[in-house]
C-alpha positions as CSV (number, residue, x, y, z in Angstrom):
1,M,15.7,69.9,57.9
2,S,16.4,71.6,54.6
3,W,17.0,75.4,54.2
4,E,13.8,75.8,52.0
5,N,11.6,74.1,54.6
6,S,13.0,76.0,57.6
7,T,13.1,79.5,56.2
8,A,10.3,81.6,54.7
9,I,10.7,83.2,51.3
10,C,10.7,87.0,51.6
11,Y,9.4,89.1,48.7
12,N,9.6,92.7,50.0
13,N,11.4,95.0,52.6
14,A,8.9,94.2,55.3
15,A,9.3,90.6,54.8
16,L,13.1,90.9,54.7
17,Q,13.1,92.7,58.0
18,E,10.8,90.0,59.6
19,C,13.1,87.2,58.3
20,S,16.2,88.9,59.6
21,S,14.7,89.3,63.0
22,N,14.1,85.5,63.1
23,I,17.9,84.8,62.4
24,S,19.9,84.3,65.6
25,C,23.5,83.5,66.3
26,S,23.9,80.2,68.1
27,R,25.1,80.2,71.7
28,G,28.0,78.1,70.7
29,F,29.1,80.6,68.2
30,L,28.7,83.5,70.6
31,A,30.8,81.6,73.2
32,A,33.5,80.8,70.6
33,F,33.5,84.4,69.4
34,Y,33.8,85.9,72.9
35,K,36.5,83.4,73.8
36,N,38.5,84.1,70.7
37,M,38.4,87.9,71.2
38,G,38.9,87.7,74.9
39,G,42.0,85.5,74.5
40,K,43.3,87.9,71.9
41,M,42.8,90.8,74.3
42,L,44.5,88.9,77.1
43,R,47.6,88.3,75.0
44,V,47.6,91.9,73.9
45,N,47.3,93.2,77.5
46,M,50.1,90.9,78.7
47,L,52.3,92.3,76.0
48,I,51.2,95.8,76.9
49,L,52.2,95.2,80.5
50,A,55.5,93.8,79.3
51,D,56.1,96.7,77.1
52,A,55.3,99.1,79.9
53,V,58.0,97.5,82.0
54,L,60.4,97.7,79.0
55,A,59.6,101.4,78.6
56,G,60.3,102.0,82.3
57,V,63.6,100.2,82.0
58,I,64.6,102.3,79.0
59,V,63.6,105.6,80.5
60,V,65.2,104.9,84.0
61,I,68.5,103.4,82.7
62,G,68.7,105.9,79.9
63,A,68.0,109.1,81.8
64,Y,69.0,108.3,85.4
65,A,71.6,105.6,85.4
66,Q,73.9,106.4,82.4
67,R,77.0,105.3,84.2
68,Y,75.6,101.9,84.9
69,R,74.9,101.4,81.1
70,H,78.6,100.5,80.8
71,H,78.3,97.5,83.2
72,P,77.8,94.3,81.2
73,L,74.5,93.2,82.9
74,T,72.9,96.7,82.7
75,R,74.0,97.1,79.1
76,F,72.5,93.7,78.3
77,I,69.2,94.7,79.9
78,F,69.1,98.1,78.2
79,L,69.9,96.6,74.8
80,G,67.3,93.9,75.2
81,A,64.6,96.4,76.2
82,T,65.3,98.8,73.3
83,T,65.4,95.8,70.9
84,L,62.1,94.3,72.0
85,F,60.1,97.5,72.7
86,L,59.1,98.6,69.1
87,P,58.4,95.1,67.7
88,I,56.0,94.4,70.6
89,I,54.2,97.7,69.9
90,S,54.0,96.8,66.2
91,Y,52.5,93.4,67.0
92,V,50.0,94.9,69.4
93,V,48.8,97.7,67.0
94,S,48.6,95.3,64.0
95,T,46.7,92.7,66.1
96,I,44.0,94.9,67.4
97,A,43.7,97.7,64.8
98,T,40.7,99.9,64.1
99,D,38.2,98.5,61.7
100,T,39.6,95.0,61.8
101,N,37.3,92.8,59.8
102,D,36.8,89.1,60.3
103,F,34.2,86.3,59.8
104,I,33.5,82.9,61.3
105,S,31.7,80.1,59.6
106,E,29.2,78.0,61.5
107,D,29.1,75.2,58.9
108,D,31.2,73.8,56.2
109,N,29.2,75.2,53.3
110,L,29.6,78.8,54.5
111,E,25.8,79.1,54.5
112,T,25.8,80.4,58.1
113,L,28.5,82.8,59.1
114,T,29.2,85.9,61.1
115,A,31.1,89.0,60.0
116,A,32.6,91.3,62.6
117,T,34.4,94.7,62.6
118,C,36.3,95.9,65.7
119,H,37.2,99.5,66.7
120,G,40.3,100.1,68.8
121,G,39.9,103.9,69.0
122,F,41.9,105.3,71.9
123,H,43.7,102.0,72.5
124,Q,45.9,102.4,69.4
125,F,46.6,106.0,70.1
126,T,47.8,105.1,73.6
127,V,50.2,102.4,72.4
128,V,51.6,104.5,69.6
129,S,52.2,107.4,72.0
130,W,54.3,105.1,74.2
131,A,56.6,104.4,71.4
132,F,57.0,108.2,70.6
133,L,57.6,109.1,74.3
134,V,60.3,106.4,74.8
135,Q,62.0,107.5,71.6
136,I,62.2,111.0,72.9
137,V,64.0,109.9,76.1
138,V,66.4,107.6,74.1
139,I,67.3,110.6,71.8
140,N,68.0,112.7,74.9
141,T,70.3,110.1,76.4
142,S,72.0,109.0,73.3
143,V,75.8,109.3,73.0
144,V,77.1,111.7,70.3
145,V,80.9,112.0,70.2
146,A,83.1,113.9,67.9
147,V,86.7,112.8,68.3
148,G,89.8,112.4,66.2
149,D,91.0,109.2,64.8
150,R,93.7,109.0,67.5
151,E,91.1,109.0,70.3
152,G,88.8,106.4,68.9
153,R,85.7,106.3,66.8
154,N,83.2,109.1,66.2
155,K,79.7,108.3,67.3
156,G,77.0,110.1,65.3
157,P,73.4,110.8,66.4
158,P,70.9,108.0,66.4
159,I,69.6,108.3,62.9
160,Q,67.9,104.9,63.3
161,L,65.5,106.5,65.8
162,L,64.3,108.7,63.0
163,V,63.5,105.6,61.0
164,Q,61.7,104.2,64.1
165,G,59.8,107.4,64.4
166,I,58.6,107.2,60.8
167,W,57.6,103.6,61.3
168,T,55.7,104.5,64.5
169,L,53.9,107.3,62.7
170,Y,52.9,104.9,60.0
171,L,51.6,102.4,62.6
172,G,49.5,105.2,64.2
173,V,48.1,106.5,60.9
174,T,47.2,103.1,59.5
175,S,45.6,101.9,62.7
176,M,43.4,104.8,63.5
177,G,41.1,104.5,60.6
178,P,39.7,107.4,58.4
179,L,41.5,110.7,59.3
180,R,38.3,112.7,59.1
181,H,37.0,110.8,62.1
182,N,40.3,110.8,64.1
183,M,42.0,114.1,63.2
184,W,42.7,114.8,66.9
185,Q,44.7,111.6,67.2
186,F,46.6,112.3,64.0
187,N,47.5,115.8,65.2
188,L,48.8,114.6,68.5
189,E,50.9,111.9,67.0
190,L,52.2,114.3,64.4
191,M,53.3,116.7,67.2
192,L,55.3,113.9,68.9
193,F,56.9,113.0,65.6
194,A,57.8,116.7,65.0
195,I,59.5,116.8,68.4
196,I,61.5,113.6,67.6
197,F,62.5,115.0,64.2
198,S,63.6,118.3,65.6
199,K,65.7,116.7,68.3
200,I,67.5,114.4,65.9
201,V,68.1,117.3,63.4
202,L,69.6,119.4,66.2
203,K,71.9,116.6,67.3
204,F,73.0,115.9,63.7
205,Y,73.7,119.6,63.1
206,A,75.7,119.8,66.3
207,Y,77.6,116.7,65.4
208,L,78.6,118.0,62.0
209,K,79.8,121.3,63.5
210,A,81.7,119.6,66.2
211,R,83.6,117.4,63.7
212,Q,84.9,120.6,62.0
213,S,85.6,122.4,65.2
214,L,89.0,123.2,66.7
215,A,87.3,123.2,70.1
216,F,86.0,119.6,69.7
217,K,87.3,117.0,67.3
218,L,90.5,118.8,66.3
219,N,91.3,120.0,69.8
220,P,93.9,117.5,71.0
221,R,96.3,118.3,68.1
222,L,95.7,122.0,68.6
223,V,96.3,121.9,72.3
224,F,99.4,119.7,71.9
225,G,100.9,122.2,69.3
226,Y,99.9,125.1,71.6
227,M,101.7,123.5,74.5
228,K,104.8,123.0,72.4
229,Q,104.7,126.7,71.6
230,L,104.4,127.6,75.3
231,Q,107.4,125.4,76.0
232,L,109.5,127.1,73.4
233,Q,108.5,130.5,74.6
234,E,109.2,129.7,78.3
235,S,112.7,128.4,77.4
236,S,113.5,131.6,75.6
237,Q,112.3,133.9,78.3
238,D,114.4,135.2,81.2
239,G,112.9,136.3,84.4
240,D,112.0,135.3,87.9
241,Q,110.9,131.6,87.9
242,S,110.4,131.3,91.6
243,S,106.8,132.4,91.5
244,S,104.1,130.3,90.0
245,P,101.5,132.6,88.2
246,P,98.6,130.9,86.4
247,P,99.7,129.5,83.0
248,P,97.9,130.6,79.8
249,L,96.2,127.2,79.4
250,L,93.4,127.2,76.8
251,V,89.9,127.3,78.3
252,M,87.7,128.3,75.4
253,G,87.8,130.4,72.2
254,E,89.9,128.2,69.9
255,E,87.5,128.8,67.0
256,G,88.9,132.4,66.8
257,M,92.5,131.2,66.4
258,K,94.4,131.4,63.2
259,V,96.2,128.1,62.9
260,E,98.4,126.2,60.5
261,K,99.3,122.6,60.3
262,Q,102.7,121.6,61.6
263,P,104.4,118.2,62.0
264,H,103.4,118.1,65.7
265,G,99.9,119.5,65.4
266,Y,98.3,122.8,64.8
267,V,100.2,126.0,65.6
268,C,98.6,129.3,66.5
269,K,99.9,131.9,64.1
270,D,99.2,134.7,66.6
271,L,101.7,133.2,69.0
272,S,104.3,132.1,66.4
273,A,106.3,135.3,66.5
274,P,109.3,135.4,68.8
275,T,107.9,138.4,70.6
276,A,104.4,137.1,71.0
277,S,103.0,137.2,74.5
278,V,102.6,134.0,76.4
279,N,99.6,135.6,78.1
280,T,97.8,135.4,74.7
281,T,96.6,139.1,75.0
282,D,97.2,139.3,71.2
283,V,94.3,136.9,70.7
284,S,91.3,138.7,72.2
285,S,88.8,135.9,71.6
286,I,90.8,133.3,73.5
287,V,90.1,132.8,77.2
288,T,92.9,131.2,79.1
289,V,93.4,130.3,82.8
290,D,95.4,133.4,83.5
291,K,92.6,135.6,82.2
292,V,90.1,133.9,84.5
293,W,92.4,134.4,87.4
294,Q,92.1,138.2,86.7
295,L,88.4,138.3,87.4
296,D,88.6,139.4,91.0
297,S,87.9,143.0,90.0
298,M,85.1,142.1,87.6
299,L,82.5,139.9,89.3
300,T,82.4,138.7,92.8
301,A,80.4,135.5,91.9
302,I,82.8,134.6,89.2
303,S,85.9,135.2,91.3
304,R,84.9,132.6,93.7
305,P,87.6,129.9,93.9
306,Q,85.1,127.1,92.9
307,L,84.3,128.8,89.6
308,K,88.0,129.6,88.9
309,D,88.7,125.9,89.6
310,V,86.0,124.8,87.1
311,C,87.8,126.7,84.3
312,L,91.1,125.2,85.5
313,S,89.5,121.7,85.4
314,F,88.3,122.4,81.8
315,A,91.8,123.4,80.7
316,L,93.3,120.3,82.3
317,F,90.6,118.2,80.6
318,K,91.8,119.4,77.3
319,L,95.4,118.4,78.3
320,L,94.1,115.0,79.3
321,R,92.4,114.6,75.9
322,C,95.9,114.8,74.4
323,R,96.9,111.8,76.4
324,F,93.8,109.9,75.3
325,A,94.8,110.8,71.8
326,R,98.2,109.2,72.5
327,Y,100.2,112.3,72.4
328,D,103.3,112.3,74.6
329,L,102.7,115.1,77.0
330,S,106.1,114.8,78.5
331,T,107.6,116.2,75.3
332,A,105.3,119.3,75.5
333,E,105.5,119.8,79.2
334,S,105.3,123.4,80.3
335,A,107.4,124.2,83.3
336,R,105.1,127.0,84.2
337,T,102.1,124.7,84.1
338,T,103.8,122.0,86.2
339,K,105.0,124.6,88.8
340,F,101.6,126.1,89.1
341,F,100.0,122.7,89.6
342,W,102.5,121.8,92.3
343,S,101.9,125.2,94.0
344,L,98.2,124.0,94.5
345,L,99.4,120.7,95.9
346,L,101.9,122.3,98.3
347,K,99.3,124.6,99.9
348,A,98.4,123.4,103.3
349,G,94.9,122.2,103.7
350,E,94.2,122.3,99.9
351,H,93.8,118.5,99.5
352,A,90.0,118.8,99.2
353,R,90.3,121.5,96.5
354,V,92.8,119.5,94.5
355,F,90.6,116.4,94.6
356,R,87.6,118.6,93.5
357,V,89.6,120.1,90.6
358,I,90.5,116.6,89.3
359,A,87.1,115.2,89.9
360,D,85.5,118.0,87.8
361,E,88.1,117.4,85.1
362,L,87.1,113.7,84.9
363,S,83.5,114.8,84.8
364,F,84.3,116.7,81.6
365,V,85.9,113.6,80.3
366,Q,82.9,111.5,81.1
367,D,80.5,114.0,79.5
368,Y,82.6,114.3,76.3
369,Y,83.1,110.6,75.6
370,Y,79.8,109.2,77.0
371,S,77.1,111.8,76.4
372,S,75.8,114.2,73.8
373,L,75.9,117.3,76.0
374,P,79.3,118.7,74.9
375,V,78.6,118.8,71.1
376,S,75.6,120.9,71.8
377,Y,78.0,123.7,72.6
378,S,79.5,123.7,69.1
379,K,77.2,126.7,68.4
380,Y,76.1,129.0,71.2
381,W,72.5,128.9,70.2
382,L,72.1,125.1,70.1
383,P,71.6,124.7,73.9
384,F,68.7,127.2,73.7
385,L,67.0,125.2,70.9
386,S,67.6,121.9,72.8
387,V,66.0,123.3,75.9
388,G,63.1,124.6,73.7
389,T,62.4,121.2,72.3
390,S,62.4,119.7,75.7
391,L,59.9,122.4,76.9
392,L,57.7,121.5,74.0
393,S,57.9,117.8,75.0
394,I,56.9,118.7,78.6
395,I,54.0,120.9,77.4
396,Y,52.8,118.1,75.3
397,C,52.9,115.6,78.1
398,L,51.0,118.0,80.4
399,L,48.4,118.7,77.8
400,A,48.0,115.0,77.0
401,T,47.5,114.3,80.6
402,M,44.8,116.9,80.9
403,F,43.2,115.7,77.6
404,I,43.1,112.1,78.8
405,M,41.7,113.1,82.2
406,L,38.9,115.0,80.5
407,G,38.3,112.1,78.2
408,L,37.9,109.7,81.1
409,T,35.3,112.1,82.5
410,N,33.4,113.1,79.4
411,W,33.8,110.0,77.2
412,K,33.4,107.3,79.9
413,D,30.8,105.4,77.9
414,K,32.8,105.6,74.7
415,Y,36.3,104.9,76.0
416,N,35.8,102.7,79.0
417,H,37.0,99.7,77.1
418,Q,39.9,98.8,74.8
419,L,38.1,97.2,71.9
420,R,34.5,97.3,70.6
421,C,33.3,94.7,68.1
422,D,30.2,94.9,66.0
423,F,29.0,91.6,64.4
424,W,26.2,90.3,62.2
425,C,24.9,86.7,61.8
426,S,23.7,85.7,58.3
427,Q,22.0,82.8,56.6
428,R,22.4,82.8,52.9
429,Y,21.2,86.3,51.9
430,L,19.5,87.2,55.1
431,I,21.4,89.3,57.7
432,R,20.5,89.9,61.3
433,D,20.6,93.3,62.9
434,K,24.0,94.5,64.3
435,Q,25.1,93.3,67.7
436,N,28.1,94.6,69.7
437,K,30.4,93.5,72.5
438,Q,33.1,95.4,74.4
439,F,36.4,93.8,75.3
440,G,39.3,94.8,77.5
441,L,39.7,97.4,80.3
442,F,40.9,100.9,79.6
443,L,43.2,100.9,82.7
444,F,45.6,98.6,80.9
445,D,46.2,101.5,78.5
446,D,45.8,104.6,80.7
447,V,47.7,103.6,83.8
448,P,51.0,102.8,82.0
449,L,50.5,105.9,79.8
450,F,50.2,108.2,82.9
451,F,53.3,106.5,84.4
452,L,55.3,107.0,81.2
453,L,54.2,110.6,80.8
454,A,55.4,111.3,84.4
455,L,58.7,109.6,83.7
456,V,59.2,111.5,80.4
457,V,58.4,114.9,82.1
458,T,60.9,114.1,84.9
459,A,63.5,113.0,82.3
460,E,63.0,116.2,80.3
461,V,63.3,118.4,83.4
462,R,66.6,116.6,84.2
463,Y,67.7,117.2,80.6
464,I,67.0,120.9,80.9
465,A,68.8,121.0,84.3
466,S,71.8,119.4,82.7
467,Y,72.2,122.6,80.7
468,F,71.5,125.1,83.4
469,C,73.6,123.4,86.1
470,S,76.3,121.9,83.9
471,N,79.9,122.9,84.3
472,W,80.0,123.2,80.5
473,T,77.5,126.0,80.8
474,K,79.5,127.7,83.5
475,V,82.6,127.7,81.4
476,A,80.7,129.0,78.4
477,L,79.2,131.8,80.5
478,I,82.5,132.9,81.9
479,Y,83.9,132.9,78.3
480,H,81.2,135.1,77.0
481,Y,81.4,137.4,80.1
482,I,85.1,138.0,79.6
483,N,84.8,138.6,75.9
484,H,81.8,141.0,76.0
485,A,82.5,144.3,77.8
486,S,78.8,145.2,77.6
487,L,78.0,142.3,79.9
488,Q,80.6,143.4,82.4
489,R,79.1,147.0,82.5
490,C,75.5,145.8,82.9
491,L,74.7,145.4,86.6
492,R,71.6,143.3,85.9
493,M,73.4,140.9,83.6
494,R,76.2,140.5,86.1
495,K,73.5,139.6,88.7
496,W,71.9,137.0,86.4
497,F,75.3,135.6,85.5
498,G,76.1,135.2,89.1
499,L,72.9,133.3,89.8
500,L,73.5,131.0,86.9
501,L,77.1,130.3,87.8
502,Q,76.0,129.4,91.3
503,C,73.4,126.9,90.1
504,R,74.3,123.4,91.3
505,W,72.2,120.2,91.4
506,E,74.5,117.7,93.1
507,V,72.1,114.8,93.2
508,L,71.6,114.6,89.4
509,M,74.8,116.3,88.1
510,K,77.4,114.6,90.2
511,H,79.5,112.3,88.1
512,W,81.6,110.7,90.8
513,D,80.2,109.8,94.2
514,E,83.6,110.0,95.9
515,K,83.5,106.4,97.0
516,M,86.1,103.7,96.9
517,G,85.7,99.9,96.6
518,Q,86.7,97.7,99.5
519,S,87.7,94.1,99.5
520,S,89.7,91.8,101.8
521,V,91.3,88.4,101.6
522,L,91.4,88.0,105.4
523,V,87.9,88.3,106.9
524,V,87.7,87.2,110.5
525,H,83.9,87.8,110.8
526,P,82.2,87.2,107.4
527,R,79.0,89.1,106.9
528,T,75.9,87.1,106.7
529,T,73.6,89.4,104.8
530,P,71.5,87.9,102.0
531,L,73.5,89.7,99.4
532,M,76.8,88.4,100.8
533,L,75.4,84.9,101.0
534,L,74.3,85.1,97.4
535,R,77.8,86.4,96.3
536,R,79.5,83.4,98.1
537,L,77.0,81.0,96.5
538,L,77.9,82.4,93.1
539,G,81.6,82.3,93.9
540,L,82.0,86.1,93.7
541,P,84.4,87.9,96.1
542,D,83.2,90.0,98.9
543,L,82.8,93.7,98.0
544,D,81.7,96.9,99.6
545,R,81.5,99.6,96.9
546,G,79.8,102.2,99.1
547,V,82.6,103.5,101.3
548,K,83.1,107.2,101.0
549,I,86.7,108.3,100.7
550,P,87.6,109.7,104.1
551,E,89.2,113.1,104.3
552,A,92.1,111.6,106.2
553,V,92.9,109.4,103.1
554,Q,92.9,112.5,100.8
555,A,95.1,114.4,103.1
556,S,97.6,111.5,103.5
557,I,97.9,111.0,99.8
558,I,98.6,114.7,99.0
559,R,101.0,114.9,101.9
560,T,102.9,111.9,100.7
561,L,103.0,113.3,97.1
562,T,104.2,116.7,98.2
563,G,106.8,115.0,100.4
564,C,108.7,113.9,97.3
565,Y,108.3,117.2,95.4
566,N,112.0,117.7,94.8
567,S,112.6,114.1,93.5
568,C,109.3,113.5,91.7
569,T,110.4,113.9,88.1
570,N,108.6,111.5,85.9
571,G,107.9,109.2,88.8
572,H,111.5,108.8,90.1
573,G,110.5,110.0,93.5
574,L,107.8,107.4,93.9
575,S,108.4,103.9,95.2
576,N,106.4,100.9,96.3
577,G,106.5,102.0,99.9
578,R,110.3,101.8,100.4
579,R,110.7,105.6,100.6
580,S,108.2,106.1,103.4
581,L,109.7,103.2,105.4
582,S,113.2,104.6,104.9
583,L,112.3,107.8,106.7
584,S,112.6,106.2,110.1
585,L,114.8,103.6,111.8
586,V,111.7,101.6,112.7
587,G,110.5,101.5,109.2
588,R,113.7,100.3,107.8
589,R,113.2,97.0,109.6
590,F,110.3,96.2,107.2
591,L,112.0,97.0,103.9
592,W,112.2,93.2,103.3
593,A,108.5,93.2,102.8
594,C,108.8,95.5,99.8
595,S,111.2,93.2,98.0
596,S,109.5,91.3,95.2
597,N,109.3,91.2,91.5
598,S,105.5,91.4,91.7
599,T,103.5,94.5,92.9
600,S,100.5,92.3,93.5
601,D,102.6,90.1,95.9
602,I,103.6,93.2,97.9
603,I,100.1,94.5,98.0
604,L,98.7,91.3,99.4
605,R,101.5,90.9,101.8
606,W,101.0,94.3,103.4
607,H,97.2,93.9,103.1
608,I,97.2,90.7,105.2
609,A,99.5,92.4,107.8
610,T,97.1,95.4,108.0
611,C,94.1,93.1,108.6
612,I,96.0,91.4,111.4
613,L,97.0,94.7,113.0
614,E,93.3,95.7,112.8
615,V,92.3,92.6,114.7
616,R,94.8,93.4,117.5
617,H,94.1,97.1,117.6
618,P,90.5,98.0,116.5
619,Y,89.2,101.5,116.1
620,Q,89.1,103.5,119.4
621,H,87.4,106.8,120.1
622,G,89.4,109.7,121.5
623,R,92.7,109.1,119.7
624,E,92.3,111.2,116.5
625,E,95.8,111.1,115.2
626,S,96.2,107.4,115.6
627,N,92.7,106.8,114.2
628,N,93.5,109.0,111.1
629,H,96.5,106.8,110.4
630,K,94.4,103.7,111.0
631,I,91.6,104.9,108.7
632,T,94.1,105.7,106.0
633,A,95.8,102.4,106.2
634,T,92.7,100.2,106.4
635,H,90.8,102.0,103.6
636,L,93.8,102.1,101.2
637,S,94.7,98.5,102.0
638,R,91.2,97.2,101.2
639,Y,91.1,99.4,98.1
640,C,94.2,98.0,96.6
641,A,92.9,94.5,97.3
642,Y,89.7,95.5,95.5
643,L,91.6,96.7,92.5
644,M,93.3,93.3,92.2
645,V,90.0,91.5,91.7
646,W,87.8,94.2,90.1
647,S,90.2,96.4,88.1
648,P,93.4,94.4,87.8
649,D,94.1,96.0,84.3
650,L,94.9,99.3,86.1
651,L,97.7,97.7,88.2
652,P,101.4,97.2,87.1
653,D,101.2,93.4,86.9
654,D,99.4,91.2,84.3
655,D,95.7,91.5,85.1
656,E,95.1,87.7,84.9
657,W,98.0,87.1,87.2
658,S,96.9,89.7,89.8
659,K,93.3,88.3,89.9
660,S,94.3,84.7,90.1
661,L,96.8,85.5,92.9
662,Y,94.1,87.2,94.9
663,E,91.7,84.3,94.5
664,V,94.3,81.7,95.5
665,V,95.4,83.6,98.6
666,K,91.7,84.4,99.5
667,K,90.8,80.7,99.4
668,D,93.8,79.8,101.5
669,A,93.0,82.4,104.1
670,E,89.3,81.2,104.3
671,C,90.5,77.6,104.9
672,A,92.8,78.8,107.6
673,L,90.1,80.8,109.4
674,A,87.4,78.1,109.0
675,G,88.0,77.0,112.5
676,F,87.3,80.5,114.0
677,T,83.8,80.4,115.3
678,A,83.7,83.0,118.1
679,P,80.9,85.5,117.5
680,M,81.9,89.2,117.0
681,G,82.4,90.9,120.3
682,S,82.6,87.7,122.4
683,L,86.4,87.9,122.8
684,T,88.7,90.7,123.7
685,P,90.9,92.1,120.9
686,E,93.9,90.5,122.4
687,A,92.3,87.0,122.7
688,E,90.9,87.2,119.2
689,Y,94.3,88.2,117.9
690,K,95.9,85.2,119.5
691,E,93.3,82.7,118.2
692,V,93.5,84.1,114.7
693,M,97.3,83.9,114.7
694,Q,97.2,80.4,116.0
695,L,95.0,79.3,113.2
696,L,97.1,81.1,110.6
697,D,100.3,79.5,112.0
698,V,99.0,75.9,111.9
699,Y,97.3,75.8,108.5
700,P,99.6,75.1,105.5
701,K,99.7,78.5,103.8
702,H,100.5,80.1,100.5
703,E,103.9,81.9,100.4
704,V,102.2,85.3,100.2
705,L,99.9,84.5,103.1
706,E,102.9,83.2,105.1
707,N,104.9,86.4,104.5
708,G,101.8,88.5,105.4
709,V,101.3,86.7,108.7
710,I,105.0,87.2,109.6
711,L,104.8,90.9,108.7
712,G,101.5,91.3,110.6
713,R,103.0,89.7,113.8
714,Q,106.0,92.1,113.6
715,L,103.7,95.1,113.3
716,A,101.3,94.0,116.0
717,E,104.0,93.3,118.5
718,L,106.1,96.3,117.7
719,V,107.7,97.6,120.9
720,E,107.3,101.2,119.8
721,G,103.6,100.8,120.1
722,E,100.4,100.7,118.1
723,E,100.6,104.4,117.0
724,T,103.9,103.8,115.3
725,S,102.6,100.8,113.5
726,W,99.6,102.6,112.1
727,K,101.7,105.6,111.1
728,L,104.1,103.3,109.2
729,L,101.2,101.6,107.4
730,A,99.5,104.9,106.5
731,G,102.7,106.1,104.9
732,F,103.3,102.9,103.1
733,W,99.8,102.6,101.6
734,S,99.7,106.3,100.6
735,E,102.9,105.8,98.7
736,M,101.8,102.5,97.3
737,V,98.6,103.8,95.8
738,L,100.5,106.7,94.2
739,Y,103.1,104.2,92.9
740,I,100.6,102.0,91.1
741,S,98.6,105.0,89.7
742,P,100.8,106.1,86.7
743,S,100.0,103.9,83.7
744,D,100.0,103.9,79.9
745,N,96.7,102.0,80.0
746,V,94.6,105.1,79.0
747,R,91.9,103.0,77.6
748,G,91.4,101.2,80.9
749,H,91.1,104.5,82.8
750,L,88.7,105.8,80.2
751,E,86.5,102.7,80.8
752,A,86.8,103.3,84.5
753,I,85.6,106.9,84.0
754,A,82.6,105.6,82.1
755,R,81.7,103.4,85.1
756,G,81.6,106.4,87.4
757,G,85.3,106.8,88.2
758,E,87.9,105.2,90.4
759,L,90.3,106.7,93.0
760,I,93.2,105.3,91.1
761,T,92.0,107.1,87.9
762,L,91.7,110.4,89.7
763,L,95.3,109.9,91.0
764,W,96.4,108.9,87.5
765,A,95.1,112.3,86.1
766,L,96.6,114.2,89.1
767,L,100.0,112.7,88.6
768,T,99.8,113.4,84.8
769,H,99.4,117.1,85.5
770,A,102.2,117.0,88.1
771,G,104.5,115.7,85.4
772,I,104.5,112.1,86.5
773,T,103.4,109.9,83.6
774,S,105.2,106.6,84.3
775,R,106.5,104.4,87.2
776,P,110.1,104.3,88.0
777,R,112.0,101.4,86.6
778,G,113.4,98.6,88.7
779,V,111.8,99.4,92.0
780,N,110.6,95.9,92.6
781,D,113.8,94.3,91.3
782,V,115.8,94.8,94.5
783,D,115.4,91.2,95.6
784,A,113.9,88.1,94.1
785,G,110.6,86.9,95.3
786,G,111.9,84.2,97.5
787,T,114.4,86.5,99.3
788,A,111.6,88.1,101.3
789,T,110.7,84.9,103.1
790,S,114.3,84.2,104.1
791,E,114.8,87.8,105.3
792,A,111.6,87.6,107.3
793,A,112.5,84.3,108.8
794,A,115.9,85.6,109.7
795,Y,114.4,88.7,111.3
796,V,112.0,86.6,113.4
């Protein structure tokens, strides 16, 4: 039927209205239109859910798992999430934008078609707000580092986030439609952009100031020159050297020093005169360790040992930065500093305090190289502004939550959908009245938004707490307290200072969890947990990273170190276990097991023997001294084995060699014990020991496994008894872990600190301050590798 015969000719407005009312969209067209828009919204909502997951990943890893960002898998996930997040948002906003126009033709001649315009409204605002909120968290957790060229590369603030913020603002403005109808959305998005802009500007300013500061980027060369001055002054002074008063190590205030460049770093002019005081009393703005130790009469809260130790940790952190900058600290070693540090080690029962001091020192290292917190202290007022911007962010999130809740109540009819489309059907010049259709469910927008608002508020609270409870703030407060007499006279200020200095948030602010990894090559009863089965399926070694360092281990290590005080000069008092064995006639029988040109060989040899002795003599209650030796020996034995497979670069031998040796011996031991099927607890320790030894004797073994079995049998059947065996092993392992700790691989230890820290790194820093920076030469060269087997065979 032709168009002229099927449609009336309309001559006036009344006729036009009657004609348009007769025009109808076909059911096929409506079904196609609904299907097209419904499919588009389904794709958009799937992307919204995916982006919500990515936002959660970015916020959680960025704000609460910074140490895990340095693991390859976590780093890959975090990088992937940050890379995909903004492009997905850009696609979503551009696909379903406000006032999107479209038309669909119902015939080839375009005589019958439909035009549609869609309004996103609150949907676009929600998606754009996600991008702004996630960018705020990324800025807070970004790494900003100001270091010298000798330490590595500077890392500036994330300027790319400013570009992303501008792009996000552009997306929000262009998708919301006319500003006069959406001014409230524009103002809210502009507030978020202002917060992002202010955070980036503050970080950029702090970074510029830190790069020019003697207390930050230039600090290692200043501290090294300062220590050289102290060394010269100590050598020229006469007096009683038997006591060990606190040394004048730099804590804070270097910006007030007058310095000049010298061949070995900066030199403080105020201390350059021959009569200058080592106590730095001539430089009033400088706070040193000896000044902090004089606070007993000033403020009870500050005089607490923990807060004094924080300042000592901060001063030691500056010395450790010199080593990261590849300065040779042994050439600038201060005898007074070394003697004072040894006086802490030699105090009975102070092992926990020593470990806490070094752990706090490494926390300063981790903050400085892997966060943006330290550069915020380049100006005293920057932390206040940083906290202020975080408070604004929290206020915005709370107000936005209230605003959305009110919107859900008052605008239910207007915003209970994601997209509303108005469409018209036309035939030639006649247009039907407007029709509309709603698409999508508002919960896809609002639920993830509420979740993200809650995460951002929590992350901002944590960010503020990082200032109030940080050790950096405590050191800065003590510095200002010492240098301002008015603060010392004001009772109210002293009270507030005391409260702030006691602020601690262990759950969020603890950098090191005081745990040690554990691994073993000789597992009699393999665990059958799903995680262990998955690890074996993937060919990964067994690992237990959640073992807290026992106090007995700490005490044994410090006791072993102090035992060689008189001979521990640059590591010459340490050995690979020979010294501890030589202290007794019984121990001298086992010196053959310390003879090898490979430290990894010796570690595995004694590790296997320790595992065998543990089978023969398991843990027993009521025997504390023997149990302490047993705890020390077993934990350090498994820790050294763990280092061979997980951190071999921190050991003396080649890392590839150590790891491959572990894997070969581990495989050989598994084959040997494959015939052991007795369930745990079904046999007595004596019967289990005999069956294990029978299997190890029959199976063709690796040379290291063979020597370990021989050593294990000697220790298990020692006539002097079980307690003597465990005491020998505790002494051996305590000395071995100290022997392997000194290293020139500062980069490897810095990476270990980024991962949360290792016991061997803590000992590496401890020995550095004790004046031990390298291992003694030729300890393992007493016998060739094959001599041990012949000596063991001869002994048997």
